[in-house]
LUMMI-690091 format. One record per residue (C-alpha): residue in three letters; z, y, x. Coordinates in pm, whole numbers. Layout:
REM LUMMI-690091
type	c3	c2	c1
ala	Z	Y	X
...
END
This chain:
REM LUMMI-690091
type	c3	c2	c1
met	-254	2075	-1252
thr	92	2070	-1411
phe	316	1765	-1411
glu	261	1717	-1784
glu	-118	1734	-1742
ala	-111	1491	-1450
arg	109	1245	-1635
ala	-107	1262	-1948
gln	-388	1091	-1756
phe	-205	757	-1794
pro	-191	609	-2146
val	55	339	-2037
phe	332	601	-2027
glu	309	632	-2403
arg	462	283	-2425
phe	645	207	-2102
ala	867	359	-1839
tyr	632	222	-1576
leu	823	178	-1249
asn	614	-86	-1074
ala	348	84	-863
gly	474	-119	-568
thr	296	-412	-736
asn	20	-239	-934
gly	-5	130	-1001
pro	-77	264	-1351
leu	-443	312	-1439
ala	-563	658	-1537
arg	-795	695	-1833
ala	-1070	837	-1609
thr	-1045	535	-1377
val	-1111	285	-1654
glu	-1381	504	-1809
ala	-1566	515	-1476
ile	-1550	136	-1445
val	-1668	82	-1802
glu	-1952	334	-1766
trp	-2093	155	-1460
asn	-2048	-188	-1612
arg	-2237	-75	-1922
arg	-2511	67	-1701
asp	-2536	-263	-1514
leu	-2551	-448	-1845
glu	-2827	-234	-1991
gln	-3032	-143	-1682
gly	-2970	-430	-1445
arg	-2848	-431	-1088
gly	-3162	-387	-882
gly	-3415	-142	-746
lys	-3400	96	-452
pro	-3245	388	-645
tyr	-2969	158	-768
phe	-2868	42	-422
glu	-2898	391	-277
his	-2657	511	-543
val	-2413	228	-477
leu	-2423	290	-102
ala	-2353	659	-164
leu	-2055	564	-380
arg	-1940	337	-100
glu	-1943	613	159
gly	-1775	845	-90
ala	-1493	593	-125
arg	-1464	564	254
glu	-1435	942	286
ala	-1177	961	7
leu	-963	685	160
ala	-992	856	499
gly	-858	1167	328
val	-554	974	207
leu	-488	863	565
glu	-589	1198	715
val	-824	1030	962
pro	-1201	1047	1030
pro	-1414	835	791
gln	-1583	659	1085
asn	-1245	501	1166
val	-1204	347	818
ala	-1324	3	708
leu	-1347	-100	342
val	-1152	-417	266
ser	-1026	-604	-39
ser	-654	-593	38
thr	-388	-542	301
thr	-397	-919	360
asn	-770	-898	428
ala	-714	-606	666
cys	-441	-789	858
asn	-664	-1096	894
val	-944	-877	1034
val	-710	-737	1299
leu	-542	-1065	1396
ala	-874	-1248	1423
gly	-1030	-972	1630
leu	-748	-954	1884
asp	-824	-1309	2008
leu	-459	-1392	2064
thr	-364	-1716	2241
ser	-63	-1947	2243
glu	57	-1763	2552
asp	84	-1437	2357
glu	358	-1305	2132
val	364	-1071	1832
val	672	-893	1701
thr	745	-842	1333
thr	1054	-823	1107
asp	1238	-1031	848
ile	1135	-803	559
glu	757	-835	571
his	524	-935	289
phe	324	-1254	332
gly	14	-1034	332
leu	113	-943	688
leu	326	-1242	778
gly	61	-1498	676
pro	-204	-1372	919
leu	60	-1351	1193
leu	171	-1710	1136
ala	-191	-1830	1123
ser	-261	-1682	1465
pro	-195	-1896	1773
ala	55	-1642	1907
lys	430	-1694	1894
val	593	-1474	1628
arg	919	-1302	1724
val	1119	-1167	1429
ala	1351	-866	1440
gln	1639	-893	1192
val	1636	-556	1019
arg	1706	-637	651
asp	2071	-536	670
ala	2017	-259	926
ser	1973	111	859
pro	1623	261	892
arg	1750	446	1200
glu	1828	117	1374
ala	1501	-60	1289
pro	1283	70	1576
arg	1543	-35	1834
leu	1580	-380	1682
val	1204	-427	1682
cys	1168	-315	2043
glu	1446	-554	2150
gln	1211	-840	2058
val	936	-715	2291
thr	873	-921	2605
ser	611	-920	2880
arg	402	-1152	2658
thr	397	-921	2355
lys	46	-818	2257
leu	110	-659	1915
ile	386	-511	1702
ala	310	-568	1334
val	546	-420	1075
ser	544	-236	745
his	559	140	728
val	783	92	420
ser	933	-248	341
trp	840	-402	7
val	1186	-568	6
thr	1431	-289	89
gly	1221	22	27
asn	1324	144	371
ser	1095	283	637
leu	1070	83	959
gly	1060	410	1152
pro	703	387	1280
asp	709	731	1440
glu	1015	639	1645
leu	863	301	1722
arg	546	467	1851
gly	757	683	2078
gln	930	380	2230
thr	630	162	2314
glu	265	185	2416
leu	186	-159	2273
pro	-70	-180	1992
ile	93	-131	1651
leu	-38	-266	1321
leu	123	-98	1020
asp	118	-254	675
gly	74	54	457
ala	84	-118	118
gln	404	65	17
ser	331	395	188
ala	-33	498	139
gly	-27	717	-170
ala	353	735	-177
cys	406	941	138
arg	212	1081	430
thr	100	801	657
glu	26	980	987
ala	-198	681	1047
glu	-386	840	1335
ala	-88	780	1564
phe	-123	402	1530
asp	-378	144	1631
phe	-425	-16	1289
tyr	-311	91	943
thr	-376	-93	617
val	-413	44	263
ser	-380	-132	-72
gly	-586	57	-328
gln	-430	-90	-642
lys	-71	16	-572
trp	33	379	-516
leu	-329	497	-523
cys	-365	359	-877
gly	-709	215	-802
pro	-879	-101	-929
asp	-774	-445	-806
ser	-916	-580	-479
thr	-966	-242	-312
gly	-828	-120	16
ala	-890	16	362
leu	-820	-50	728
tyr	-785	231	981
val	-888	131	1333
arg	-819	388	1603
asp	-1056	238	1861
pro	-1313	13	1689
glu	-1481	-79	2018
arg	-1165	-255	2139
leu	-1142	-495	1843
arg	-1387	-785	1821
val	-1578	-837	1497
ala	-1443	-1186	1433
leu	-1497	-1199	1056
pro	-1840	-1042	1003
thr	-1994	-977	665
tyr	-2338	-848	574
met	-2188	-498	566
ser	-2068	-533	928
gln	-2406	-531	1096
ser	-2682	-279	1155
ala	-2925	-547	1287
tyr	-2923	-917	1367
asn	-3130	-1183	1537
thr	-3126	-1529	1385
glu	-3120	-1695	1727
asn	-2899	-1470	1935
ser	-2653	-1218	1796
phe	-2598	-919	1571
thr	-2542	-550	1633
pro	-2222	-421	1473
lys	-2234	-94	1285
pro	-2092	206	1469
gly	-1723	270	1420
ala	-1485	94	1185
pro	-1750	14	919
arg	-1829	-288	1140
phe	-1509	-435	988
asp	-1616	-380	626
ser	-1517	-699	449
val	-1622	-662	87
trp	-1913	-556	-133
tyr	-1755	-354	-412
ala	-1923	-349	-752
pro	-2029	7	-835
gly	-1782	16	-1122
thr	-1503	-63	-879
leu	-1618	215	-645
ala	-1646	467	-927
gly	-1304	366	-1057
leu	-1148	398	-713
leu	-1297	743	-664
ala	-1172	853	-1006
ala	-824	724	-923
leu	-811	911	-593
glu	-931	1230	-761
ala	-654	1203	-1022
ala	-375	1250	-769
pro	-244	1610	-749
glu	-188	1793	-422
trp	189	1785	-478
arg	203	1405	-512
his	412	1332	-203
glu	674	1597	-274
arg	702	1485	-634
thr	735	1117	-538
arg	1015	1204	-299
glu	1195	1402	-571
ala	1156	1124	-828
ala	1285	858	-589
ser	1579	1076	-490
tyr	1669	1133	-854
cys	1643	761	-932
arg	1861	666	-636
gly	2117	929	-724
arg	2143	821	-1087
leu	2179	454	-994
asp	2446	547	-742
glu	2633	754	-1002
ala	2622	456	-1238
gly	2791	239	-975
tyr	2504	15	-863
glu	2480	-102	-503
ile	2178	71	-351
val	1983	-111	-81
thr	1738	171	-7
ala	1865	447	220
pro	1827	812	113
asp	1501	997	181
gln	1261	703	215
ala	937	675	11
gly	887	572	-353
leu	1068	237	-374
ile	1432	211	-474
thr	1588	-135	-436
phe	1931	-204	-585
ser	2161	-479	-710
pro	2195	-508	-1089
glu	2484	-669	-1269
gly	2407	-1039	-1321
asp	2080	-1212	-1241
ala	1801	-981	-1121
ala	1513	-1182	-1270
glu	1685	-1188	-1608
ala	1750	-814	-1582
ala	1381	-748	-1508
ala	1278	-953	-1811
arg	1531	-776	-2034
leu	1414	-436	-1913
phe	1051	-526	-1984
lys	1142	-608	-2344
ala	1306	-266	-2359
gly	986	-98	-2236
val	1088	-51	-1872
val	867	-214	-1607
val	1037	-300	-1276
arg	1044	-619	-1071
asp	1298	-844	-904
val	1263	-905	-531
pro	1207	-1275	-447
gly	1475	-1443	-240
thr	1735	-1180	-330
asn	1930	-1070	-634
trp	1779	-723	-619
leu	1568	-513	-854
arg	1303	-272	-730
ala	1197	45	-907
ser	880	226	-796
cys	899	602	-843
gly	564	779	-820
trp	447	1136	-863
trp	399	1055	-1231
thr	759	936	-1287
ser	960	1148	-1531
glu	1331	1202	-1565
asp	1313	1020	-1897
asp	1161	713	-1727
ile	1465	686	-1504
glu	1707	747	-1787
arg	1537	464	-1978
leu	1591	242	-1674
leu	1961	331	-1670
gly	1986	275	-2042
gly	1823	-67	-2016
leu	2053	-172	-1736
glu	2369	-56	-1910
pro	2390	-65	-2291
ser	2639	221	-2294
asp	2494	571	-2283
pro	2483	687	-1920
val	2610	1027	-1823
ala	2316	1265	-1812
gly	2223	1368	-1462
pro	2057	1683	-1334
gly	1681	1718	-1368
phe	1444	1719	-1074
arg	1137	1890	-1215
END
């Protein structure tokens, strides 16, 4: 599949320079068609009967296998969830932390991770990494570890800065359980999830799937209690005593996806070309370089993932609104005066030039291509 063929799957690019996959990825035509086809089938034929549920369950396992492929892990270690927030709640509830325990995180986490941490009884210790380089982040995180630490919970890539928290280096410095928020990494770069204890996936972002889809990788499912069971968690139950969890990570399945959602998710995952990670890296590098040439202060270090965070001239929220009117979709980062551009494997040189043009009315100097 060529770049032009891959990009042509997304009608939104006919109107917008869409640089916001860190919030919601663009939807491919095949993804929406799969959703609509199943919804029409449900409308006309109903949602019952053994063949119907057998088909839905097969779609479900197909989605599990496809998400496992994204993470490069065995399917039996993947749970189906509705979001990264959902996945983090599953982990925090199952660890049975107490007020005597501590968890370590950072000052650049999304509430999808931070909320479950704060809701747990454990004390939360926060490493200050926002103004540090990605190289320094693992050390700063480990400096917060004490004898009471039971979990390190950080993002693979920060939604605020676009920088990696150095999970590989972090894994090499501690044997403590690590929970990685993969919302800004899964689909944008290789995750190497198998090296960690828990890894979350948001399906609607870089994977360009439907809303309310996601996954949770659990390295050792037997060591995490099923604290938030759903009907999909059990293989058998007794109304008076207990239930038998399913083997492996499916015991943490937290959502019943509609078949249209499953079909759409599978179509989205199939749309991604084999060269997606290399292309995302090239697009992000080009975007960062062009912004740097234009004189903007860049927050994101070189060679990260797909997010590029930078300081615009004037108010960031106003700049984001002005860019949207000009057909360029980015977002401002709450609590800062920064803008964030999401560069995916579908991002073209022209998309980035439109961003530069919308930021600065004068015609920017043309930069080198990256195709």
